[in-house]
Each structure stands twice: as structure tokens, then as C-alpha cells.
Phi, psi and omega in degrees: 000155181293130179303320181297324179293315180298318180297319180296318176300316179302310180297317182294315176298316180299314180299317179296321179297324179285314183298324180277000177079011177290324184236154175234188187301338181297323176299319176297324179294322177297314178303324180291344179275349177283135177210175184305333179284338180218067188289350182249024184302311183299320178297318180291319178292322179294317180299315176299317178297317180299312184296312180296320181297317182295324176297309182298320180295324177293319180293320179296315179299312180298318182295320179288339175282347183291158177221112000284165178281127177269089183298329179290325177292315178299315180299323179296318176298315183296319181298317179296317180294320176301316182295317178291324176293320178296317187290336175266348180090019179283079193299307184294329177290317179299314180299317180296326176295327178294320179294314181298318178298320176302315177296323176299315181297328180273358184050046182262092184300312180297320176297322177297318179297313178301312182295323182294320177299321179292317178299319180297315180298315180296321179299309182292329178294310182292325178299312181296323180287320180292322178297324177294316179298318181289325171302318180295321181297318179299318179292322177296314178297319180297331180273001179086012180268180178242155181286127178278147179243146177291149179264000000 
């Protein structure tokens, strides 16, 4: 495929991710750290985020299943997840974590379950879209092109 078309698709997908609130300016800052010496920086950081997030989501689910529920432990996991979401720019995940933390503070088990389901949904949505974006980046680089950045 033509590099220019791939670059245009990349820009359009990135713009949509911002417009739909999946990503925020932190993601742009990550992209700016990419350079010829480390062209896959965003992909590496994203993969770490995906792996770590899935581990945390599994721990949150397990912790909420516990009896009694250790809300302090859950809050610690949510705090960690919110931080990693913030650092990659996963805006809607970060917002969901804020709701989940509020439910933890209130020791509202049902609210935690509902908030956790929302956080999981937002995580998998952003993960799928970011994976598509990263695939486009791989295709662009394989064709000898450079990754376009939003202005």
C-alpha cells in the first residue's frame, strides 16, 4: 500500500481517538519521545501498559470476589492502574478509575463491580484501537515511511 495512504489512515485514526476521548495530550507527548534511534517507543510502552493492565484487572476482579472485600487493596490496584492509564494518555480508562476509587472509598461493593465493568470495557476499547494504530505504524515503517504526528 502507498505510504501516504497509510500515513493518512494513521492521522485519521489518531484524530478519532482524541475526538472520542480515548486518548489525551499525554499520548502526544509519548509520540514525541519517538525518534530514529527508538522508532518503536510508543509500541513498547503500549505493550507494557496492555500487559500490566490485564494483570491489574484480573487482580481487581479476584479481590472484589473476596469475602470480606479488602477495599484498601482494591484501592491500591486502582491507584496503580489510574497512574499507568494517565501516563500513556488513556483518558477514558483514567476517568473510569476515578469512579472506581470513589466506590472503594465508600466501600460500595456493587458500585465497585459496576465501575470495574466500565473500566474493563474502556480498557479493551482503547487497547483494540491502539493495536490498530500500532499495526499502521509497523506498516508505515516497513514501507520506509515516517510516523505522522498530529499538529
